[in-house]
N, C-alpha and C positions, 0 to 999 in steps of 0.2 A: 534595527532593521529599517531600511528606508521605506518611504510611502509606496513606491512602485512595487517592491517585493511584497509588501503587505497586501496590496491590492491583488497582485498576481496570485498569491496563495489563497486569499479569501475567495476570489472568483473561481479558481480551479477546484477548490475544495467544496464548492457548492454553497458558499456563504455569501454569494453576491448580494442578496437582499439585505444582509447585515452590514454591508459596507456603507458608511454614512455619506461618503462623497462619491460622486460620479468620476470615473477615471478621466484624466485629461487625454487629449489626443496623443501626447508624448507617452503617457502611461499605457495607453491602449497599444501603441506601437511596440513597446517593450514586452507587454503581455503577449501580443500576437507573435513576436519573434520567438519567445521562450516556448510558447505552446506549439508553434510550427516545428521548432527544433526537436521538441519531445516527440510529437506525433510522427514526424518524418523519420525518426529512428526506430519506430516500432517494428516493422517487418524485418529489417535487416538485423535487428538485435533480438529476434525471437520473442518479440513483445515484452521484453524485460521479465520473462518468466524463468523460474527454476523449479524442478520437480523435487518432491520430498526425497527421492532416491539420490538426487544430486546433492542436496543438503546433507544427507546422512553420509555420503562419501566424503564430503569436506570435513565433517565432524570426525570421522574415522581417520582421516589423513593427519589430524592433529596439528595442522599448521594454523598459526594465529592470523590468517589472512582474510577473515570474514567476521561479521557480527550478525547474530540472529536477533531480529526485533519483533517482538510479539505486541500487536496493537489491539488485542481483544479486550473488550470491556463488558462488564465490570471486572476489574483486576481480581478482587477477592473471590469471585465465583468462577473465574477462568484461569488466569495465570497462576494464582496461588494454589489452585487445585491440581495443576500439572502443566508443564511447559517443556519445550525442546531443551536439550542439554545446553547449558551456557547462555540461554536467551536472556535478553534484557527486556524490560517492559516499558512501553510508553503508549498511553491511550491514543487511538488514531487521531483524535482532535488535538493532541498535544505534540504531535510529531514535529511541527514547524516552530515550536517555541524555542527560544534561545537555550534554555536549560537542557532540553532534549538534544538539540543540535550540537551542543558542547560535548556530548557523550558519544557522538557518532563520527567515526573517522571518514575522511573523504578518500583515503588511499586504500580502503578495504571494501570488499563486496559486502553489501548489507542485504540479508535475506529477510524480507518482511512477510509476516502472515497474520491473518485474522482467523475467524472461525471457518468460513467457507470460501474465501477468495474475493469477496466483494469490497470490503472496507480497505483492505491492504492496498488495493490499486490506487486509492486516493493518496495514501502515504507515499507510495512509490513515485507517483507522478510529481508530487511536491518535492520530494527529495531529489529526483532526477533533474528537475528544473533548477534546483539550487546547486547542482554539480556533484551530487553523491552518486555512487555506483550501486543503486538500489535495484533489487529484483523481487518480484512477487512469487511466493511459493504457491505454485498452482494448486488450487482447491483448498488452500489454507490448512488449518489445523486438522480438518477432517481427513486430509490425505495422510497425516502423520499418525493419528490415533483414532481409530474407528469407535468413538464413544457414542453414547445414546443420542446426542444431538445430531449425529450424522444421519441416523435413520429418520429422525424428525425432519431434518432438512431435505433429504431425498423424497420423503413423502410429500412435503410442501411443494417441491419442484414438480413432482409427478402430478399433483393436484392442479397445478397451474397449466401444465402442458396438455392435459387431457380434456380441456373445456370445449374443444372443437371450434375455436375462433376461426373466422374466415381468413383465407389467404388469397391474395391477388397475384396473377401472373401476367 
């Protein structure tokens, strides 16, 4: 992977502080173009989302035209305890590694999910910038299987939104 791609992925994945070198002006231009292309396609592409129902319909159709990528961590407490039929696992922080990319086809849709829908978006953004047809499964695994973490997650969200923080108009 060349330096520019490495910088692009590191910066977009939130690891900017971990990058040892400051991007050159040429690197910044490449990063800006890739980010603009990705962000510019959001609305017209439905924000690169897919619903659990749409994923299930593809599974039922039985066509090998997609891949399901589970990025939940830790693997032994999540993926190994249950996952979508036919899913492959790659930790969210390993998605852009050569060994993971070697397993991902560029000619198929890739449905990515985490627990709640937060981490998967980082993986989808990185994959999209590298030319993959990646989509985030809206609401993550909790949309697929209402397991106990769903209730805990919803309780945490509710706790956050009922604090009465001020809103300006």
